[in-house]
A tleap script that builds the chain and sets N, CA, C and O, in Angstrom:
source leaprc.protein.ff14SB
mol = sequence {
  NMET ASP THR ASN GLU ILE VAL ARG THR GLN
  PHE ASN MET PHE LYS CYS SER TYR CYS LYS
  LEU ILE PHE THR THR ALA GLU LYS LEU MET
  ASN HIE GLN GLU ILE TYR THR LYS ILE HIE
  ILE LYS ILE CYS ARG ASP CYS GLU LYS THR
  PHE LYS ARG GLN THR HIE LEU ASN ARG HIE
  LEU LEU THR HIE TYR GLY ILE LYS ASN LYS
  ILE CYS PRO ASP CYS GLY LEU ARG PHE SER
  ARG ASN ASP ALA LEU CYS ILE HIE CLYS
}
set mol.1.N position { -71.426 4.998 80.054 }
set mol.1.CA position { -71.758 4.796 78.657 }
set mol.1.C position { -73.217 5.171 78.446 }
set mol.1.O position { -74.079 4.745 79.215 }
set mol.2.N position { -73.501 5.937 77.448 }
set mol.2.CA position { -74.848 6.337 77.090 }
set mol.2.C position { -75.537 5.164 76.398 }
set mol.2.O position { -74.934 4.487 75.566 }
set mol.3.N position { -76.815 4.925 76.750 }
set mol.3.CA position { -77.520 3.792 76.146 }
set mol.3.C position { -77.657 3.947 74.645 }
set mol.3.O position { -77.864 2.955 73.948 }
set mol.4.N position { -77.547 5.168 74.123 }
set mol.4.CA position { -77.600 5.367 72.680 }
set mol.4.C position { -76.384 4.788 71.978 }
set mol.4.O position { -76.426 4.534 70.774 }
set mol.5.N position { -75.284 4.575 72.727 }
set mol.5.CA position { -74.051 4.055 72.141 }
set mol.5.C position { -74.029 2.530 72.096 }
set mol.5.O position { -73.133 1.947 71.486 }
set mol.6.N position { -74.992 1.884 72.726 }
set mol.6.CA position { -75.017 0.430 72.762 }
set mol.6.C position { -75.459 -0.097 71.406 }
set mol.6.O position { -76.488 0.312 70.868 }
set mol.7.N position { -74.663 -1.015 70.860 }
set mol.7.CA position { -74.966 -1.602 69.553 }
set mol.7.C position { -75.672 -2.929 69.785 }
set mol.7.O position { -75.104 -3.844 70.382 }
set mol.8.N position { -76.905 -3.033 69.316 }
set mol.8.CA position { -77.662 -4.279 69.444 }
set mol.8.C position { -77.575 -5.063 68.143 }
set mol.8.O position { -77.572 -4.492 67.053 }
set mol.9.N position { -77.506 -6.373 68.279 }
set mol.9.CA position { -77.531 -7.229 67.099 }
set mol.9.C position { -78.983 -7.587 66.808 }
set mol.9.O position { -79.877 -7.213 67.567 }
set mol.10.N position { -79.223 -8.303 65.724 }
set mol.10.CA position { -80.589 -8.662 65.355 }
set mol.10.C position { -81.237 -9.612 66.352 }
set mol.10.O position { -82.462 -9.735 66.353 }
set mol.11.N position { -80.470 -10.285 67.198 }
set mol.11.CA position { -81.006 -11.223 68.179 }
set mol.11.C position { -81.015 -10.633 69.583 }
set mol.11.O position { -80.973 -11.373 70.566 }
set mol.12.N position { -81.070 -9.296 69.688 }
set mol.12.CA position { -81.132 -8.583 70.959 }
set mol.12.C position { -79.898 -8.852 71.820 }
set mol.12.O position { -79.998 -8.937 73.044 }
set mol.13.N position { -78.749 -8.985 71.185 }
set mol.13.CA position { -77.481 -9.127 71.882 }
set mol.13.C position { -76.779 -7.775 71.815 }
set mol.13.O position { -77.208 -6.892 71.073 }
set mol.14.N position { -75.715 -7.607 72.575 }
set mol.14.CA position { -75.031 -6.328 72.666 }
set mol.14.C position { -73.576 -6.490 72.248 }
set mol.14.O position { -72.835 -7.278 72.837 }
set mol.15.N position { -73.176 -5.743 71.233 }
set mol.15.CA position { -71.851 -5.892 70.631 }
set mol.15.C position { -70.915 -4.793 71.118 }
set mol.15.O position { -71.286 -3.620 71.148 }
set mol.16.N position { -69.701 -5.180 71.499 }
set mol.16.CA position { -68.677 -4.227 71.908 }
set mol.16.C position { -68.194 -3.464 70.673 }
set mol.16.O position { -67.831 -4.064 69.662 }
set mol.17.N position { -68.196 -2.160 70.770 }
set mol.17.CA position { -67.755 -1.347 69.631 }
set mol.17.C position { -66.232 -1.303 69.501 }
set mol.17.O position { -65.709 -0.794 68.509 }
set mol.18.N position { -65.523 -1.832 70.493 }
set mol.18.CA position { -64.061 -1.853 70.439 }
set mol.18.C position { -63.517 -3.151 69.860 }
set mol.18.O position { -62.636 -3.133 69.000 }
set mol.19.N position { -64.049 -4.288 70.337 }
set mol.19.CA position { -63.471 -5.570 69.925 }
set mol.19.C position { -64.477 -6.504 69.263 }
set mol.19.O position { -64.104 -7.588 68.814 }
set mol.20.N position { -65.730 -6.111 69.194 }
set mol.20.CA position { -66.799 -6.865 68.525 }
set mol.20.C position { -67.262 -8.111 69.276 }
set mol.20.O position { -67.992 -8.921 68.704 }
set mol.21.N position { -66.862 -8.295 70.546 }
set mol.21.CA position { -67.437 -9.371 71.345 }
set mol.21.C position { -68.912 -9.081 71.550 }
set mol.21.O position { -69.326 -7.922 71.530 }
set mol.22.N position { -69.709 -10.125 71.746 }
set mol.22.CA position { -71.144 -9.967 71.897 }
set mol.22.C position { -71.567 -10.448 73.286 }
set mol.22.O position { -71.098 -11.477 73.773 }
set mol.23.N position { -72.473 -9.673 73.920 }
set mol.23.CA position { -72.923 -9.968 75.277 }
set mol.23.C position { -74.439 -10.073 75.310 }
set mol.23.O position { -75.131 -9.515 74.458 }
set mol.24.N position { -74.951 -10.799 76.311 }
set mol.24.CA position { -76.387 -11.024 76.416 }
set mol.24.C position { -77.120 -9.882 77.094 }
set mol.24.O position { -78.334 -9.755 76.932 }
set mol.25.N position { -76.415 -9.042 77.852 }
set mol.25.CA position { -77.062 -7.909 78.510 }
set mol.25.C position { -76.217 -6.650 78.328 }
set mol.25.O position { -75.007 -6.717 78.109 }
set mol.26.N position { -76.880 -5.512 78.424 }
set mol.26.CA position { -76.170 -4.230 78.336 }
set mol.26.C position { -75.223 -4.062 79.499 }
set mol.26.O position { -74.146 -3.486 79.343 }
set mol.27.N position { -75.607 -4.562 80.679 }
set mol.27.CA position { -74.747 -4.456 81.857 }
set mol.27.C position { -73.427 -5.203 81.659 }
set mol.27.O position { -72.363 -4.691 82.007 }
set mol.28.N position { -73.499 -6.406 81.103 }
set mol.28.CA position { -72.275 -7.174 80.843 }
set mol.28.C position { -71.388 -6.455 79.831 }
set mol.28.O position { -70.165 -6.440 79.965 }
set mol.29.N position { -72.008 -5.870 78.833 }
set mol.29.CA position { -71.250 -5.108 77.845 }
set mol.29.C position { -70.552 -3.918 78.492 }
set mol.29.O position { -69.370 -3.683 78.245 }
set mol.30.N position { -71.272 -3.170 79.316 }
set mol.30.CA position { -70.673 -1.994 79.950 }
set mol.30.C position { -69.530 -2.384 80.884 }
set mol.30.O position { -68.510 -1.697 80.939 }
set mol.31.N position { -69.697 -3.487 81.619 }
set mol.31.CA position { -68.601 -3.967 82.471 }
set mol.31.C position { -67.379 -4.322 81.630 }
set mol.31.O position { -66.252 -3.994 81.999 }
set mol.32.N position { -67.601 -4.983 80.516 }
set mol.32.CA position { -66.509 -5.355 79.612 }
set mol.32.C position { -65.816 -4.118 79.055 }
set mol.32.O position { -64.587 -4.067 79.005 }
set mol.33.N position { -66.585 -3.129 78.638 }
set mol.33.CA position { -65.997 -1.957 77.988 }
set mol.33.C position { -65.186 -1.085 78.934 }
set mol.33.O position { -64.452 -0.204 78.484 }
set mol.34.N position { -65.305 -1.316 80.235 }
set mol.34.CA position { -64.465 -0.586 81.178 }
set mol.34.C position { -62.981 -0.804 80.892 }
set mol.34.O position { -62.167 0.085 81.141 }
set mol.35.N position { -62.624 -1.977 80.373 }
set mol.35.CA position { -61.208 -2.241 80.101 }
set mol.35.C position { -60.661 -1.344 79.003 }
set mol.35.O position { -59.450 -1.147 78.911 }
set mol.36.N position { -61.544 -0.794 78.165 }
set mol.36.CA position { -61.108 0.086 77.088 }
set mol.36.C position { -61.206 1.561 77.463 }
set mol.36.O position { -60.495 2.392 76.897 }
set mol.37.N position { -62.070 1.891 78.402 }
set mol.37.CA position { -62.360 3.291 78.664 }
set mol.37.C position { -61.804 3.831 79.969 }
set mol.37.O position { -61.783 5.046 80.163 }
set mol.38.N position { -61.355 2.970 80.869 }
set mol.38.CA position { -60.847 3.432 82.161 }
set mol.38.C position { -59.401 2.995 82.339 }
set mol.38.O position { -58.981 1.952 81.837 }
set mol.39.N position { -58.656 3.809 83.059 }
set mol.39.CA position { -57.284 3.436 83.388 }
set mol.39.C position { -57.295 2.653 84.696 }
set mol.39.O position { -58.347 2.486 85.313 }
set mol.40.N position { -56.135 2.176 85.117 }
set mol.40.CA position { -56.024 1.453 86.385 }
set mol.40.C position { -56.345 2.415 87.520 }
set mol.40.O position { -55.485 3.189 87.940 }
set mol.41.N position { -57.566 2.372 88.015 }
set mol.41.CA position { -57.955 3.324 89.041 }
set mol.41.C position { -58.176 2.693 90.403 }
set mol.41.O position { -58.311 3.414 91.392 }
set mol.42.N position { -58.217 1.393 90.485 }
set mol.42.CA position { -58.412 0.711 91.760 }
set mol.42.C position { -57.055 0.274 92.280 }
set mol.42.O position { -56.339 -0.460 91.599 }
set mol.43.N position { -56.693 0.713 93.474 }
set mol.43.CA position { -55.371 0.441 94.023 }
set mol.43.C position { -55.510 -0.283 95.354 }
set mol.43.O position { -56.272 0.132 96.227 }
set mol.44.N position { -54.762 -1.371 95.494 }
set mol.44.CA position { -54.742 -2.111 96.751 }
set mol.44.C position { -53.972 -1.302 97.789 }
set mol.44.O position { -52.836 -0.895 97.544 }
set mol.45.N position { -54.586 -1.067 98.945 }
set mol.45.CA position { -53.933 -0.285 100.003 }
set mol.45.C position { -52.787 -1.055 100.661 }
set mol.45.O position { -51.909 -0.452 101.279 }
set mol.46.N position { -52.792 -2.374 100.530 }
set mol.46.CA position { -51.760 -3.182 101.180 }
set mol.46.C position { -50.490 -3.323 100.347 }
set mol.46.O position { -49.386 -3.313 100.893 }
set mol.47.N position { -50.638 -3.456 99.021 }
set mol.47.CA position { -49.460 -3.704 98.191 }
set mol.47.C position { -49.344 -2.767 96.993 }
set mol.47.O position { -48.382 -2.857 96.230 }
set mol.48.N position { -50.313 -1.868 96.820 }
set mol.48.CA position { -50.328 -0.879 95.748 }
set mol.48.C position { -50.488 -1.464 94.342 }
set mol.48.O position { -50.246 -0.772 93.354 }
set mol.49.N position { -50.888 -2.714 94.249 }
set mol.49.CA position { -51.192 -3.301 92.946 }
set mol.49.C position { -52.437 -2.610 92.402 }
set mol.49.O position { -53.342 -2.265 93.162 }
set mol.50.N position { -52.485 -2.406 91.084 }
set mol.50.CA position { -53.610 -1.685 90.488 }
set mol.50.C position { -54.519 -2.622 89.697 }
set mol.50.O position { -54.080 -3.644 89.169 }
set mol.51.N position { -55.782 -2.251 89.630 }
set mol.51.CA position { -56.795 -3.040 88.953 }
set mol.51.C position { -57.720 -2.127 88.166 }
set mol.51.O position { -57.941 -0.977 88.544 }
set mol.52.N position { -58.251 -2.639 87.086 }
set mol.52.CA position { -59.194 -1.875 86.282 }
set mol.52.C position { -60.618 -1.998 86.813 }
set mol.52.O position { -61.450 -1.130 86.548 }
set mol.53.N position { -60.907 -3.041 87.543 }
set mol.53.CA position { -62.263 -3.273 88.039 }
set mol.53.C position { -62.256 -3.477 89.545 }
set mol.53.O position { -61.342 -4.080 90.107 }
set mol.54.N position { -63.301 -2.958 90.184 }
set mol.54.CA position { -63.441 -3.114 91.632 }
set mol.54.C position { -63.570 -4.582 92.018 }
set mol.54.O position { -63.037 -5.004 93.044 }
set mol.55.N position { -64.270 -5.359 91.204 }
set mol.55.CA position { -64.445 -6.777 91.532 }
set mol.55.C position { -63.111 -7.516 91.558 }
set mol.55.O position { -62.923 -8.434 92.356 }
set mol.56.N position { -62.190 -7.121 90.692 }
set mol.56.CA position { -60.873 -7.759 90.686 }
set mol.56.C position { -60.077 -7.363 91.924 }
set mol.56.O position { -59.364 -8.188 92.494 }
set mol.57.N position { -60.197 -6.108 92.340 }
set mol.57.CA position { -59.535 -5.676 93.583 }
set mol.57.C position { -60.121 -6.436 94.765 }
set mol.57.O position { -59.374 -6.911 95.620 }
set mol.58.N position { -61.431 -6.559 94.830 }
set mol.58.CA position { -62.065 -7.278 95.940 }
set mol.58.C position { -61.573 -8.714 96.020 }
set mol.58.O position { -61.293 -9.221 97.106 }
set mol.59.N position { -61.467 -9.370 94.864 }
set mol.59.CA position { -60.967 -10.749 94.820 }
set mol.59.C position { -59.519 -10.803 95.296 }
set mol.59.O position { -59.138 -11.713 96.032 }
set mol.60.N position { -58.714 -9.832 94.877 }
set mol.60.CA position { -57.310 -9.761 95.275 }
set mol.60.C position { -57.171 -9.574 96.786 }
set mol.60.O position { -56.291 -10.172 97.404 }
set mol.61.N position { -58.023 -8.756 97.378 }
set mol.61.CA position { -57.931 -8.477 98.816 }
set mol.61.C position { -58.070 -9.729 99.664 }
set mol.61.O position { -57.529 -9.790 100.768 }
set mol.62.N position { -58.784 -10.723 99.165 }
set mol.62.CA position { -58.923 -11.976 99.911 }
set mol.62.C position { -57.565 -12.609 100.190 }
set mol.62.O position { -57.387 -13.265 101.216 }
set mol.63.N position { -56.611 -12.418 99.291 }
set mol.63.CA position { -55.290 -13.016 99.486 }
set mol.63.C position { -54.536 -12.340 100.625 }
set mol.63.O position { -53.698 -12.975 101.264 }
set mol.64.N position { -54.813 -11.067 100.893 }
set mol.64.CA position { -54.149 -10.356 101.981 }
set mol.64.C position { -54.750 -10.675 103.340 }
set mol.64.O position { -54.031 -10.762 104.335 }
set mol.65.N position { -56.051 -10.847 103.385 }
set mol.65.CA position { -56.735 -10.966 104.672 }
set mol.65.C position { -56.927 -12.392 105.134 }
set mol.65.O position { -57.498 -12.618 106.201 }
set mol.66.N position { -56.471 -13.348 104.373 }
set mol.66.CA position { -56.491 -14.739 104.807 }
set mol.66.C position { -57.876 -15.356 104.909 }
set mol.66.O position { -58.055 -16.362 105.596 }
set mol.67.N position { -58.848 -14.774 104.241 }
set mol.67.CA position { -60.197 -15.336 104.246 }
set mol.67.C position { -60.214 -16.510 103.279 }
set mol.67.O position { -60.095 -16.336 102.066 }
set mol.68.N position { -60.362 -17.699 103.833 }
set mol.68.CA position { -60.340 -18.902 103.000 }
set mol.68.C position { -61.629 -19.676 103.236 }
set mol.68.O position { -61.666 -20.629 104.014 }
set mol.69.N position { -62.679 -19.252 102.553 }
set mol.69.CA position { -63.979 -19.885 102.753 }
set mol.69.C position { -64.358 -20.854 101.646 }
set mol.69.O position { -65.494 -21.326 101.610 }
set mol.70.N position { -63.443 -21.161 100.749 }
set mol.70.CA position { -63.664 -22.171 99.704 }
set mol.70.C position { -62.958 -23.449 100.151 }
set mol.70.O position { -61.734 -23.468 100.286 }
set mol.71.N position { -63.718 -24.508 100.381 }
set mol.71.CA position { -63.181 -25.731 100.985 }
set mol.71.C position { -63.278 -26.892 100.001 }
set mol.71.O position { -64.331 -27.136 99.411 }
set mol.72.N position { -62.175 -27.596 99.836 }
set mol.72.CA position { -62.160 -28.786 98.990 }
set mol.72.C position { -62.988 -29.876 99.662 }
set mol.72.O position { -62.719 -30.237 100.808 }
set mol.73.N position { -63.996 -30.405 98.961 }
set mol.73.CA position { -64.831 -31.450 99.568 }
set mol.73.C position { -64.099 -32.781 99.759 }
set mol.73.O position { -64.537 -33.630 100.534 }
set mol.74.N position { -62.986 -32.956 99.050 }
set mol.74.CA position { -62.250 -34.221 99.135 }
set mol.74.C position { -61.252 -34.255 100.284 }
set mol.74.O position { -61.156 -35.260 100.988 }
set mol.75.N position { -60.505 -33.165 100.485 }
set mol.75.CA position { -59.443 -33.201 101.489 }
set mol.75.C position { -59.570 -32.126 102.576 }
set mol.75.O position { -58.830 -32.153 103.560 }
set mol.76.N position { -60.498 -31.188 102.404 }
set mol.76.CA position { -60.701 -30.159 103.422 }
set mol.76.C position { -59.769 -28.969 103.328 }
set mol.76.O position { -59.865 -28.050 104.142 }
set mol.77.N position { -58.866 -28.960 102.351 }
set mol.77.CA position { -57.960 -27.823 102.172 }
set mol.77.C position { -58.784 -26.582 101.834 }
set mol.77.O position { -59.760 -26.661 101.087 }
set mol.78.N position { -58.384 -25.433 102.389 }
set mol.78.CA position { -59.159 -24.206 102.226 }
set mol.78.C position { -58.448 -23.239 101.278 }
set mol.78.O position { -57.220 -23.171 101.241 }
set mol.79.N position { -59.253 -22.490 100.510 }
set mol.79.CA position { -58.736 -21.521 99.552 }
set mol.79.C position { -59.519 -20.221 99.668 }
set mol.79.O position { -60.665 -20.205 100.118 }
set mol.80.N position { -58.883 -19.140 99.258 }
set mol.80.CA position { -59.555 -17.844 99.294 }
set mol.80.C position { -60.332 -17.581 98.000 }
set mol.80.O position { -61.231 -16.741 97.978 }
set mol.81.N position { -59.992 -18.288 96.933 }
set mol.81.CA position { -60.631 -18.029 95.634 }
set mol.81.C position { -61.104 -19.330 94.998 }
set mol.81.O position { -60.481 -20.380 95.155 }
set mol.82.N position { -62.223 -19.237 94.274 }
set mol.82.CA position { -62.764 -20.411 93.575 }
set mol.82.C position { -61.804 -20.947 92.536 }
set mol.82.O position { -61.680 -22.161 92.377 }
set mol.83.N position { -61.116 -20.054 91.817 }
set mol.83.CA position { -60.213 -20.532 90.770 }
set mol.83.C position { -59.078 -21.366 91.362 }
set mol.83.O position { -58.643 -22.340 90.747 }
set mol.84.N position { -58.600 -21.000 92.531 }
set mol.84.CA position { -57.534 -21.779 93.182 }
set mol.84.C position { -58.060 -23.149 93.597 }
set mol.84.O position { -57.355 -24.150 93.473 }
set mol.85.N position { -59.293 -23.197 94.087 }
set mol.85.CA position { -59.907 -24.480 94.458 }
set mol.85.C position { -60.061 -25.365 93.232 }
set mol.85.O position { -59.773 -26.560 93.294 }
set mol.86.N position { -60.509 -24.800 92.122 }
set mol.86.CA position { -60.680 -25.582 90.887 }
set mol.86.C position { -59.349 -26.126 90.374 }
set mol.86.O position { -59.286 -27.259 89.895 }
set mol.87.N position { -58.299 -25.338 90.468 }
set mol.87.CA position { -56.963 -25.802 90.037 }
set mol.87.C position { -56.503 -26.940 90.929 }
set mol.87.O position { -55.891 -27.897 90.455 }
set mol.88.N position { -56.795 -26.840 92.227 }
set mol.88.CA position { -56.410 -27.864 93.194 }
set mol.88.C position { -57.069 -29.208 92.870 }
set mol.88.O position { -56.439 -30.261 92.971 }
set mol.89.N position { -58.344 -29.155 92.480 }
set mol.89.CA position { -59.080 -30.388 92.188 }
set mol.89.C position { -58.456 -31.083 91.006 }
set mol.89.O position { -58.926 -32.144 90.595 }
savepdb mol mol.pdb
quit
């Protein structure tokens, strides 16, 4: 995305030109706008599931490789993702 295309609000916020959401940084806006401008280009080599963002693929890969470094402080149960730990609590 060209910086000339970034829409700033009067409070130095950054507005998405597709859905009008507002972000605090240009980087957050550009990451968000990937969902509108890119197709599913990230593919899991293990199961062929597709993702729009590399960060989502990286998070997904944890489920394949059994890396469970999120530990419940109450019972010691281990999870690969923070969201799963939060649901458990």
